[in-house]
C-alpha positions as CSV (number, residue, x, y, z in Angstrom):
1,M,82.8,89.4,117.1
2,G,84.0,86.2,119.1
3,L,87.3,84.6,120.1
4,R,89.6,83.3,117.7
5,L,92.6,80.8,117.7
6,A,96.2,82.0,117.0
7,N,97.7,80.4,114.0
8,R,101.5,79.8,114.6
9,P,103.6,78.0,111.8
10,L,104.4,74.4,113.4
11,V,107.9,74.1,113.6
12,D,109.8,70.8,114.2
13,N,112.5,70.3,117.0
14,E,115.2,71.7,115.2
15,G,113.0,74.5,113.9
16,Y,112.0,74.0,110.8
17,A,108.5,74.7,109.2
18,T,107.0,72.5,106.5
19,A,105.2,73.8,103.9
20,I,103.9,73.0,100.2
21,V,105.0,75.1,97.2
22,T,101.9,76.5,95.9
23,R,102.9,78.7,93.0
24,S,106.3,79.1,91.3
25,E,106.7,82.0,88.4
26,F,108.4,84.5,87.1
27,G,106.5,87.9,87.6
28,H,106.8,91.5,87.3
29,G,106.9,93.5,90.6
30,T,106.3,97.9,90.6
31,Q,108.3,99.7,93.2
32,T,106.6,103.6,93.8
33,V,109.9,105.8,94.1
34,K,109.0,109.5,95.4
35,A,111.4,112.1,95.2
36,S,109.9,115.0,96.2
37,R,105.9,116.1,96.6
38,D,105.4,116.2,92.9
39,D,108.2,114.0,91.6
40,I,106.5,110.1,91.9
41,D,108.3,107.5,89.4
42,V,107.3,104.0,89.6
43,R,109.5,101.1,88.1
44,N,108.6,97.9,87.0
45,Y,111.1,94.7,87.4
46,E,110.8,91.0,87.1
47,R,111.0,88.8,89.7
48,Y,111.4,85.3,90.9
49,E,108.0,84.4,93.2
50,L,107.8,81.6,95.7
51,D,103.9,80.7,96.9
52,L,103.9,78.5,99.7
53,A,101.2,76.8,102.2
54,V,102.6,76.1,105.7
55,D,101.4,73.8,108.4
56,G,100.3,75.8,111.5
57,T,98.3,75.5,114.5
58,A,95.4,76.7,113.7
59,G,95.1,76.1,109.7
60,V,97.3,76.5,106.8
61,I,99.4,79.9,106.3
62,P,99.8,81.6,103.0
63,M,103.7,82.7,102.9
64,S,105.5,84.4,99.9
65,V,108.8,84.3,99.2
66,Y,110.7,86.7,96.8
67,A,113.8,86.4,94.9
68,G,115.4,88.5,91.8
69,V,115.6,86.6,88.3
70,N,119.9,86.8,88.4
71,L,121.5,83.5,88.6
72,N,125.1,84.0,90.0
73,G,128.2,82.7,91.5
74,D,129.3,83.6,94.9
75,Y,131.6,86.4,96.5
76,E,133.2,86.1,99.6
77,T,133.1,88.7,102.0
78,Q,134.8,89.4,105.1
79,G,134.2,91.2,108.2
80,R,136.8,92.4,111.0
81,G,138.4,89.8,112.4
82,K,136.1,86.8,110.6
83,T,137.1,84.5,108.0
84,A,135.6,84.9,104.7
85,K,132.2,82.8,103.7
86,R,130.4,82.2,100.7
87,V,127.3,84.4,100.1
88,Y,125.0,83.9,97.1
89,N,122.0,86.2,96.2
90,R,118.5,85.0,97.7
91,L,117.3,83.2,93.7
92,T,120.7,81.2,93.4
93,A,120.7,80.9,97.8
94,I,117.2,79.3,97.0
95,C,118.3,76.7,94.0
96,L,121.2,75.9,96.2
97,G,119.0,74.4,98.7
98,L,116.5,73.1,96.8
99,G,119.4,71.1,95.0
100,I,118.6,72.2,91.5
101,V,121.9,73.5,90.7
102,K,125.8,72.9,92.4
103,P,128.3,75.4,93.2
104,E,130.8,74.2,91.1
105,E,128.1,74.6,87.8
106,L,128.1,78.1,88.9
107,E,132.2,79.0,88.8
108,G,133.6,80.8,86.1
109,V,131.2,81.5,82.5
110,V,127.6,80.4,83.5
111,D,126.3,78.1,80.1
112,L,123.1,79.3,79.3
113,A,121.9,75.4,79.2
114,L,122.3,75.6,82.8
115,V,120.3,78.7,82.6
116,D,117.5,76.9,80.8
117,R,117.6,74.0,82.9
118,V,117.4,75.7,86.4
119,Q,114.5,77.6,85.2
120,A,112.5,74.9,84.0
121,D,113.0,73.0,87.4
122,L,112.1,76.4,89.3
123,L,108.7,76.2,87.4
124,K,108.2,72.3,88.2
125,L,108.0,73.0,92.3
126,E,104.4,73.4,92.6
127,G,103.1,70.6,94.3
128,A,106.6,70.1,96.2
129,K,106.7,69.8,100.3
130,V,110.3,71.8,101.5
131,K,111.3,73.1,105.1
132,F,112.7,76.2,106.1
133,R,113.7,77.6,109.1
134,L,111.5,81.0,110.2
135,G,113.5,84.6,110.6
136,K,111.6,88.2,111.3
137,V,112.3,91.0,109.0
138,E,113.8,94.1,110.6
139,G,110.5,96.3,111.9
140,R,107.8,94.1,111.5
141,N,106.8,91.2,114.0
142,L,105.8,88.9,111.2
143,A,107.8,85.4,110.7
144,V,109.1,84.9,107.4
145,P,110.8,81.5,105.3
146,V,114.5,82.3,104.9
147,P,115.8,81.9,102.0
148,D,118.9,80.4,102.3
149,T,117.1,77.4,104.3
150,I,114.8,76.5,101.9
151,R,115.4,72.5,101.1
152,R,113.3,69.9,99.3
153,V,111.7,67.1,101.6
154,D,111.5,64.0,100.0
């Protein structure tokens, strides 16, 4: 065993990392829930999977972003003494950041044609260049993409 070089994501002066989308598809996930010693449930669910090849200091770093499959409008949250802000779910935030959908299109009743168009655009992302900020997951030391900040780079 010898000396190795640490591989950290390269970020620009604004704090954004750059990546190429290597996979964009809808898949299935499983979750094991243990209620007691003898009671174990396995739940299957659908999810959107976005795999990224991030530029690193010593090579490419593979990263993944997972989201649900529900496209929905915003809702407002308001903390103590704070102004209300618009909040979207993870998939909708990714679509807004990539320019696939506009906030006006999500108001009121969402048309099924819009859902079909968004799904087709998401599946065509493979090979696209994107940028995003990195964040931390509580309890882990790894930097992960923040879904709200994913933007397409031309």
